[in-house]
MIDOSE-1310 file (N, C-alpha, C; in nm, 2 decimals, decimal comma, always signed):
residues 103
xxxx	+1,19/-1,64/+2,55/+1,10/-1,55/+2,49/+1,18/-1,47/+2,38; +1,11/-1,45/+2,27/+1,17/-1,37/+2,16/+1,10/-1,24/+2,14; +1,17/-1,14/+2,11/+1,11/-1,01/+2,07/+1,16/-0,97/+1,94; +1,08/-0,90/+1,86/+1,13/-0,86/+1,73/+1,14/-0,71/+1,72
xxxx	+1,22/-0,67/+1,62/+1,24/-0,52/+1,59/+1,28/-0,51/+1,45; +1,23/-0,40/+1,39/+1,25/-0,37/+1,24/+1,30/-0,23/+1,23; +1,39/-0,20/+1,14/+1,44/-0,07/+1,11/+1,46/-0,06/+0,96; +1,38/+0,03/+0,90/+1,40/+0,05/+0,75/+1,50/+0,16/+0,73
xxxx	+1,60/+0,13/+0,65/+1,71/+0,22/+0,62/+1,73/+0,22/+0,47; +1,81/+0,31/+0,42/+1,84/+0,33/+0,28/+1,90/+0,20/+0,22; +1,98/+0,13/+0,30/+2,05/+0,01/+0,25/+1,97/-0,12/+0,28; +1,85/-0,11/+0,31/+1,76/-0,23/+0,34/+1,70/-0,22/+0,47
xxxx	+1,64/-0,32/+0,51/+1,57/-0,33/+0,64/+1,65/-0,42/+0,73; +1,67/-0,37/+0,85/+1,73/-0,45/+0,96/+1,63/-0,52/+1,04; +1,62/-0,65/+1,03/+1,53/-0,73/+1,11/+1,60/-0,79/+1,22; +1,55/-0,78/+1,34/+1,61/-0,83/+1,46/+1,51/-0,92/+1,54
xxxx	+1,57/-1,01/+1,61/+1,49/-1,10/+1,69/+1,57/-1,13/+1,82; +1,51/-1,10/+1,94/+1,57/-1,13/+2,06/+1,53/-1,27/+2,11; +1,63/-1,36/+2,10/+1,61/-1,50/+2,14/+1,74/-1,54/+2,21; +1,75/-1,51/+2,34/+1,88/-1,53/+2,41/+1,92/-1,68/+2,42
xxxx	+1,83/-1,77/+2,42/+1,86/-1,91/+2,44/+1,88/-1,98/+2,30; +1,86/-1,91/+2,19/+1,87/-1,98/+2,06/+2,01/-2,02/+2,02; +2,01/-2,13/+1,95/+2,14/-2,17/+1,89/+2,15/-2,13/+1,74; +2,03/-2,13/+1,67/+2,02/-2,09/+1,53/+1,89/-2,02/+1,51
xxxx	+1,90/-1,91/+1,43/+1,77/-1,84/+1,39/+1,78/-1,81/+1,24; +1,67/-1,84/+1,17/+1,66/-1,82/+1,03/+1,54/-1,73/+1,01; +1,53/-1,66/+0,90/+1,42/-1,57/+0,86/+1,36/-1,63/+0,73; +1,23/-1,65/+0,73/+1,17/-1,70/+0,61/+1,04/-1,62/+0,59
xxxx	+1,00/-1,60/+0,46/+0,88/-1,53/+0,43/+0,85/-1,53/+0,28; +0,76/-1,44/+0,25/+0,71/-1,43/+0,11/+0,83/-1,39/+0,02; +0,93/-1,32/+0,07/+1,04/-1,27/-0,01/+1,14/-1,38/-0,05; +1,13/-1,50/+0,02/+1,22/-1,61/-0,02/+1,15/-1,74/-0,03
xxxx	+1,02/-1,73/-0,07/+0,93/-1,84/-0,09/+0,93/-1,93/+0,03; +0,94/-1,87/+0,15/+0,93/-1,94/+0,28/+1,04/-2,05/+0,29; +1,15/-2,02/+0,23/+1,27/-2,12/+0,25/+1,33/-2,10/+0,39; +1,31/-2,20/+0,47/+1,35/-2,19/+0,61/+1,50/-2,19/+0,63
xxxx	+1,58/-2,21/+0,53/+1,73/-2,21/+0,54/+1,80/-2,10/+0,46; +1,72/-2,02/+0,38/+1,78/-1,93/+0,29/+1,84/-1,81/+0,36; +1,79/-1,76/+0,47/+1,83/-1,64/+0,53/+1,87/-1,66/+0,68; +1,99/-1,71/+0,71/+2,03/-1,73/+0,84/+2,06/-1,59/+0,91
xxxx	+2,02/-1,58/+1,03/+2,05/-1,46/+1,11/+2,17/-1,47/+1,18; +2,24/-1,36/+1,21/+2,37/-1,36/+1,29/+2,35/-1,31/+1,43; +2,42/-1,37/+1,53/+2,41/-1,31/+1,66/+2,47/-1,18/+1,66; +2,40/-1,08/+1,73/+2,45/-0,94/+1,74/+2,48/-0,90/+1,88
xxxx	+2,48/-1,00/+1,97/+2,51/-0,97/+2,11/+2,38/-0,95/+2,20; +2,40/-0,98/+2,32/+2,29/-0,97/+2,42/+2,16/-1,05/+2,38; +2,18/-1,16/+2,31/+2,07/-1,25/+2,27/+1,99/-1,20/+2,15; +2,04/-1,10/+2,08/+1,98/-1,04/+1,97/+2,04/-1,11/+1,84
xxxx	+1,95/-1,15/+1,75/+1,99/-1,20/+1,62/+1,95/-1,10/+1,51; +2,03/-1,08/+1,41/+1,99/-0,97/+1,31/+2,03/-1,02/+1,17; +1,96/-0,95/+1,08/+1,98/-0,97/+0,94/+1,93/-0,85/+0,86; +2,01/-0,80/+0,77/+1,97/-0,69/+0,69/+1,94/-0,74/+0,55
xxxx	+1,82/-0,70/+0,50/+1,77/-0,75/+0,37/+1,73/-0,63/+0,29; +1,76/-0,63/+0,16/+1,71/-0,53/+0,06/+1,58/-0,59/+0,00; +1,47/-0,55/+0,05/+1,34/-0,60/+0,00/+1,28/-0,50/-0,10; +1,21/-0,56/-0,20/+1,14/-0,47/-0,29/+1,02/-0,40/-0,22
xxxx	+0,97/-0,29/-0,28/+0,85/-0,23/-0,22/+0,73/-0,32/-0,22; +0,65/-0,30/-0,12/+0,53/-0,39/-0,11/+0,51/-0,45/+0,02; +0,42/-0,53/+0,04/+0,39/-0,60/+0,16/+0,45/-0,74/+0,17; +0,52/-0,77/+0,28/+0,59/-0,89/+0,29/+0,55/-0,96/+0,43
xxxx	+0,52/-1,09/+0,42/+0,50/-1,16/+0,54/+0,62/-1,25/+0,58; +0,64/-1,27/+0,71/+0,76/-1,34/+0,75/+0,75/-1,40/+0,89; +0,83/-1,50/+0,92/+0,84/-1,56/+1,05/+0,99/-1,59/+1,07; +1,02/-1,62/+1,20/+1,15/-1,66/+1,24/+1,14/-1,81/+1,26
xxxx	+1,25/-1,88/+1,23/+1,27/-2,02/+1,27/+1,38/-2,03/+1,37; +1,34/-2,05/+1,50/+1,43/-2,05/+1,61/+1,45/-2,19/+1,66; +1,57/-2,24/+1,64/+1,61/-2,38/+1,68/+1,50/-2,48/+1,63; +1,46/-2,46/+1,50/+1,37/-2,55/+1,44/+1,22/-2,53/+1,47
xxxx	+1,19/-2,42/+1,54/+1,05/-2,39/+1,58/+1,01/-2,26/+1,51; +0,89/-2,26/+1,44/+0,84/-2,14/+1,37/+0,80/-2,05/+1,48; +0,83/-1,92/+1,47/+0,80/-1,82/+1,57/+0,76/-1,69/+1,51; +0,65/-1,64/+1,55/+0,61/-1,50/+1,50/+0,66/-1,40/+1,61
xxxx	+0,60/-1,39/+1,72/+0,64/-1,30/+1,82/+0,60/-1,36/+1,96; +0,66/-1,47/+2,00/+0,63/-1,52/+2,13/+0,67/-1,42/+2,24; +0,58/-1,40/+2,34/+0,61/-1,31/+2,44/+0,56/-1,17/+2,41; +0,53/-1,14/+2,29/+0,48/-1,01/+2,25/+0,33/-1,01/+2,26
xxxx	+0,27/-0,90/+2,28/+0,12/-0,89/+2,28/+0,07/-0,90/+2,14; +0,00/-1,01/+2,10/-0,04/-1,02/+1,96/-0,14/-0,91/+1,92; -0,21/-0,85/+2,02/-0,30/-0,74/+1,98/-0,23/-0,61/+1,94; -0,11/-0,60/+1,97/-0,04/-0,47/+1,93/+0,07/-0,50/+1,82
xxxx	+0,10/-0,63/+1,79/+0,20/-0,66/+1,69/+0,14/-0,64/+1,55; +0,23/-0,63/+1,46/+0,19/-0,61/+1,32/+0,19/-0,75/+1,25; +0,08/-0,83/+1,29/+0,07/-0,97/+1,25/-0,06/-0,99/+1,18; -0,06/-1,10/+1,10/-0,19/-1,14/+1,03/-0,20/-1,29/+1,04
xxxx	-0,32/-1,35/+1,04/-0,33/-1,49/+1,05/-0,29/-1,55/+0,91; -0,24/-1,68/+0,92/-0,20/-1,75/+0,80/-0,28/-1,87/+0,78; -0,26/-1,95/+0,68/-0,34/-2,07/+0,65/-0,32/-2,18/+0,74; -0,22/-2,17/+0,83/-0,19/-2,28/+0,92/-0,25/-2,26/+1,06
xxxx	-0,33/-2,15/+1,08/-0,39/-2,12/+1,20/-0,30/-2,05/+1,30; -0,18/-2,00/+1,25/-0,09/-1,92/+1,34/-0,08/-1,78/+1,28; +0,02/-1,71/+1,32/+0,03/-1,57/+1,27/+0,16/-1,55/+1,20; +0,16/-1,46/+1,11/+0,28/-1,41/+1,04/+0,30/-1,26/+1,07
xxxx	+0,43/-1,22/+1,08/+0,46/-1,08/+1,09/+0,44/-1,02/+0,95; +0,41/-0,89/+0,94/+0,40/-0,83/+0,81/+0,49/-0,70/+0,82; +0,54/-0,66/+0,70/+0,61/-0,53/+0,69/+0,58/-0,48/+0,55; +0,55/-0,35/+0,55/+0,53/-0,28/+0,43/+0,65/-0,19/+0,39
xxxx	+0,71/-0,22/+0,27/+0,82/-0,14/+0,23/+0,77/-0,04/+0,13; +0,78/+0,09/+0,16/+0,73/+0,19/+0,07/+0,80/+0,21/-0,06; +0,73/+0,26/-0,16/+0,80/+0,30/-0,29/+0,89/+0,41/-0,26; +1,01/+0,41/-0,32/+1,10/+0,52/-0,31/+1,07/+0,62/-0,42
xxx	+1,04/+0,74/-0,38/+1,01/+0,84/-0,48/+1,12/+0,94/-0,50; +1,16/+0,96/-0,62/+1,27/+1,06/-0,65/+1,20/+1,19/-0,68; +1,28/+1,30/-0,65/+1,23/+1,43/-0,67/+1,26/+1,48/-0,81
């Protein structure tokens, strides 16, 4: 079972996926033209995989590739996750990166 977590910080967004049995986890989405090998995630301990990305403001869709299988949020309740349907009949996670406004 995989769980996801996101943390927006000044130096980018930290995306995390809990996949304790995984051997490899990659992140793909609209920000990298869905390239399944462009963004490998690193093990962070306790079955958590993480990657920090500096994404431009706007809406981004993404998924994890866990040991060769596309994964949105298995084990999570789809009714409460931040997901949208895609053209393949499955779901994509979405994240909105706000514009940074200076004073």
